N, C-alpha and C positions, 0 to 999 in steps of 0.2 A: 869591841874590835871594829865594828862598822864605823863608829864615830871617830876612832883614832885614825882610821884609814881615809876618812872623809868620804865614805860611801853610804848610799842609801841601802836598805836591806835587799831590795831586788837585785841591785848591782853586786852585792856581796855574794848572793847565791849564784848569780850568773857567772862570776869570775872563778868559781870553783875553788874557794879557799879551804885549806886543810891545816889543822894544828898538829904538830908533832913534838912530843917531849923528847929531850935529848938523852934521857936515862932509860932504864928498863921499864918503869911503870909509867903509864899514861895518866897523868893527874888531871889534865884539862880536856875539855871538849868545846867546840864552837857551836853554839845554838844558832842555827841559821834563821830561826823564827824571829829572834829579837836582837841578834848580833852580840850577845853577851858571852863571856868566857867563864862558865862555872867550873867548879872542881868536879871531877869525875870519880876520883878516889879520895879517901881520907888522907890528909897530909899530916904525917907524924914527924914533927921536927926532930925529936930525939932519935928516931930511926934513920932519918935522912942525913942529918948533920950533927951527930952526937956531940963531938968535942969542939966544934967550930963556933966562934963567936958570931959570925955572920952566916946566914943560911939563905940560899937562893935556889929556886927551881927554874931551870932554863927550858924554853920551848921555842920552836920555830913555826912560822906560818908560811905555807907554800900557796902561791896564787897561780893557777893554771893559765888564766887569761890576764896578762899584766895590766896594772893600772896606769 
């Protein structure tokens, strides 16, 4: 995430970025130590998108202090 936003890690922490999943379950979290976006919960494709050919998990990033 830090790399995609073009920020160094201290700037990422300073700007107060938060990750929000658009569904009920929060699958991702932002690791402010390294700027990575690991999964927080097990992602079960059959449970999330049972009969769909394409499956996507959407999330949003909120930055308190704009870039």
